[in-house]
Structure formats: structure tokens, C-alpha cells
C-alpha positions as CSV (number, residue, x, y, z in Angstrom):
1,M,0.0,0.0,0.0
2,M,1.5,3.3,-1.1
3,G,-1.0,5.5,0.8
4,I,0.4,4.9,4.3
5,E,4.1,4.9,3.4
6,W,4.5,8.3,5.0
7,L,3.2,7.0,8.3
8,R,6.4,5.0,9.0
9,P,8.1,6.6,12.1
10,A,11.3,7.4,10.3
11,A,9.6,9.1,7.4
12,F,7.2,11.0,9.7
13,L,9.9,12.2,12.0
14,G,12.1,13.1,9.1
15,S,9.3,15.2,7.6
16,I,8.7,17.0,10.9
17,L,12.5,17.7,11.3
18,Y,12.8,19.1,7.7
19,A,9.7,21.2,8.2
20,L,11.1,22.7,11.4
21,I,14.5,23.3,9.7
22,G,12.7,25.0,6.9
23,V,10.7,27.3,9.2
24,V,13.8,28.3,11.1
25,I,15.7,29.1,7.9
26,F,12.7,31.1,6.6
27,W,12.5,33.0,9.9
28,L,16.2,33.8,9.9
29,C,16.0,35.1,6.3
30,F,13.1,37.3,7.1
31,V,14.9,38.7,10.2
32,L,18.0,39.3,8.1
33,I,16.1,41.1,5.4
34,D,14.2,43.1,8.1
35,K,17.6,44.2,9.5
36,I,19.1,45.3,6.2
37,T,16.1,47.4,5.1
38,P,16.0,51.0,6.2
39,H,12.6,50.7,7.9
40,D,11.0,48.3,10.4
41,L,9.0,46.1,8.0
42,W,6.6,44.8,10.7
43,A,5.7,48.3,12.0
44,E,5.4,49.7,8.4
45,I,3.1,46.9,7.3
46,V,1.0,46.4,10.5
47,E,0.9,49.9,12.0
48,K,1.0,52.1,8.9
49,Q,-1.0,49.7,6.8
50,N,1.5,50.0,3.9
51,R,-0.1,47.6,1.4
52,A,2.6,48.0,-1.3
53,L,5.3,46.9,1.1
54,G,3.1,44.1,2.3
55,M,2.9,42.8,-1.3
56,V,6.7,43.0,-1.7
57,V,7.3,41.2,1.6
58,A,4.7,38.5,0.6
59,A,6.6,38.0,-2.7
60,M,9.9,37.8,-0.8
61,C,8.4,35.3,1.6
62,L,7.2,33.1,-1.3
63,G,10.6,33.3,-2.9
64,I,12.4,32.3,0.3
65,S,10.0,29.5,0.9
66,I,10.5,28.1,-2.6
67,I,14.3,28.3,-2.2
68,V,14.2,26.5,1.2
69,A,11.8,23.9,-0.1
70,A,14.0,23.2,-3.1
71,A,17.1,23.0,-0.9
72,I,15.4,20.5,1.5
73,H,13.9,18.4,-1.3
């Protein structure tokens, strides 16, 4: 049965470990980009409701996510 192959403990724990590694790498990249930009991204997006910057950060997040997923895969 191919459907329950991912339920093996080794495969399941490996998936969880890679997911955690991916989230940590993504978070570190976001913090790094936040530090090298001239403004505080979070305050600019949440407090000032800057939608254009929100779209740019969303695109950046998707790009980082794709790179991390490709590296882990």
C-alpha cells in the first residue's frame, strides 16, 4: 500500500524535522532582510497599513519559501 508509506516513524519524524528546519531558515532570512532594510518592516506593514510593502514582503516570503523547499527536497 502506497498511501500509508509516509506513516512510517522514520519518514514521519524526518518530515517533521525538515519542516522545522525550513521554518527556522525562513524566519532567519526574514529577520536578516528586516535588519538590512532601512525601515522596520513589521511596523510599516501592520501599524501604517503599507499595502505595497506588504505585497513586496509577501513575494519575498514566497521566494524564500521556494528556495528553502528546493534545498530541503
